[in-house]
N, C-alpha and C positions, 0 to 999 in steps of 0.2 A: 455459546457464541451463535448468534443468529446470522445466517448467510443470506445475501441478496440473491433471490431466485433468478433474476435476469442474468446476472453475472455468472452464477453457477451453471445455468443452461448454455450460455454462449461461450464461456471461457474455461470452465472446470472448477474443481474443488479448491486447488491451491490459490488461484486468483481470487475466488470468492472469499476465502479465508483471509487473505491479505487485505482485501477491501473492508471486510468486517472489522478487523483490527484497527485499521486506519480511521474508520468512522467512530469507533469507540474512543480512540485517543484524541480526536480533534477537539480543540478548545472552542472554536466557533467557525461557522461556515464562512468560506471566503478568505481565510487567513492561513498562511503557511505555519506549520508546526513541526518541531524536530521529532524524529523517531528513528532510532538506530536500526540498521539492518541486522545487527547481532541480536537485538531484542525480538525482532520479527522471526528470525531463524529459531530462537529458543522457543517461541510460542507455537510455531507452526511445524517445526522439524523439516523445513524446506532446505534444499541445498542453495548455495549462493547463486548458482546458474538458474535454478527454477525461480528464485526470488527476483533476479534481474529480469527474467522473461515475463513474470507476472506484472512487475512494475511497468515494463514497456507496453504490455497489452493494455493495461488500465489507462496509461497516458495516451496511447494511440486511439483508444475508444472514447476518450474525453471524460473519463470518470474522475481522474486525478491529474495534478501537476506535481512534478518533483524537481528539486534542485539541491545541489550540494553547497553548503555554506560553512565558512569558518575553518579554523585550524584548532584542533583536529577537525577534519572534514566530517560533517554530519548531514545526513540526508533530511531534507525538509519536504513535507507533503502538504498539498492543498486539495480538499475534496471539492469537486466541481458539480457532481450530481448526487 
C-alpha cells in the first residue's frame, strides 16, 4: 500500500492508510462509492473510534466526503483530492 506523504505527515499513519484504501477502491474521481467500515477495520486493524476519527479528519481537511446511504446503512465515500 502506498501512503500519501502529505496526509502521513499532517495526520498520521492510520489516516494515511485509510486514504490509501479509499483511493484504491474508488471507481472514478468525483463519484460516491460504497465501502464498509468493517472492511476498512479488517484491512487496517483500526478500532471503530480511530476509524471514525480518521474519516472526520479527512472530511474536515477536504480530502474526502462521506455519507451513509440505504438499508442496511452503508458508508459511501467520494475522493476530492
